[in-house]
N, C-alpha and C positions, 0 to 999 in steps of 0.2 A: 518409358523402357528403351533406354538408348544403348544399343550394343552395335559396335563397329566390327566387321570382319569381310573377307573375301572368300568366297563370293558373299553377296549381301545376304544377310539371314532373313528367314521369314518369322515375323512376330505373331504370337498367339497369346491371347489373353483367357484366362479362366478364373472363376470365382471358386475358391475351394469351399466343398460341401454344399455347392448350389450352383444355380445359373446366373448368367449376367442378366442384369435388370433388361427384361424385354420391352422393346420399343423406347427405352431411355438411354442406349448405349450407342456411342458413336466413337470411331477412331479418327485420328489425325495423324500427320506426318507418318504416312505409311505404316500405320498400326502402331507406331511408337507411342501414341498418347491414346489413352483409354478416358472417354468423356462419359460421365454419367450426368444428365439433367434431371431436375426436379427430384433430388437426392431424399430419401426417407430414411428412417432409423433402420430397416431392413437391409439396407445397402452396407452396413457395418459388416465387415469381414475380412478376410485375406484375399487378396488378389495376386495371381500368379501371371508374369509375363514370361513367356519361352521364346527365345532366340534359336532358330535351327537352319542351318545349312548343311550341305554334303559331308562337311568335315566333322560335324557334332553339334551340340546344343548346350546352353547355358539357361539358367532361370533365375528369377528372384522374384521373392514375395514381399508385397507391400500390405501392411495391416492399415485398414480404414476403420475409423472410429466417427461415428455421426452422434453429434451432441444435439440435444434439443431444448429450448426453453420450455418450461411449463406450459401445459395447453389443458383444456377442458376436455375429459371423456364425457361426464356428466356435471354440467355447470349446476350450482344451487340456484333453486326457484324461490320466489318470495312466497310466503305462506299467510294467510288470513285465518286466525283460529278464534273460535269464542272461549270464554272462560271454561275450564274443566276438559276441553278438548285434547286430544294427544296430536301432535305433529311429529314429522320426519324429515330431517333436512339432509340431503344426500349431496356430497361433495366429492367427485372421482377426477383427480388430475394424473398427468403422466408427463414424463420429460426424460432427459438424460443429461446428467445424474438424475434419479427419480426424487421428485420434489417432497418436502415434507408438508403436511397439511395441519394447519392450527385454526382452531376455532375461537371466535372472541364474541362477547355479547356485549354491544355498545362500547366497543373498544377494550374491553376487558377479557384477558384469556379465561376460559372456561374448561 
């Protein structure tokens, strides 16, 4: 959030519709740079920086989208069944974009 004026403006950051990530937010360059460590999907959103001095203020909104490779919510587990028994396989995954899940038996789609 680089804004130049005299007198030097005070920079303020907010996350629209929420709070800045607690304990993971740091400021650099006299608050011109907002740094978020250990980013998660919940950090997606609109961040607004406002520069203000005695003569007025300006702001800019930055849209942040966090992408994530697929990851397991519930990974499938091996089953050992006897003939005639029923078994349930559970596969839950997430990511951004949302992954598609497909099932194969011995390499053949089912």
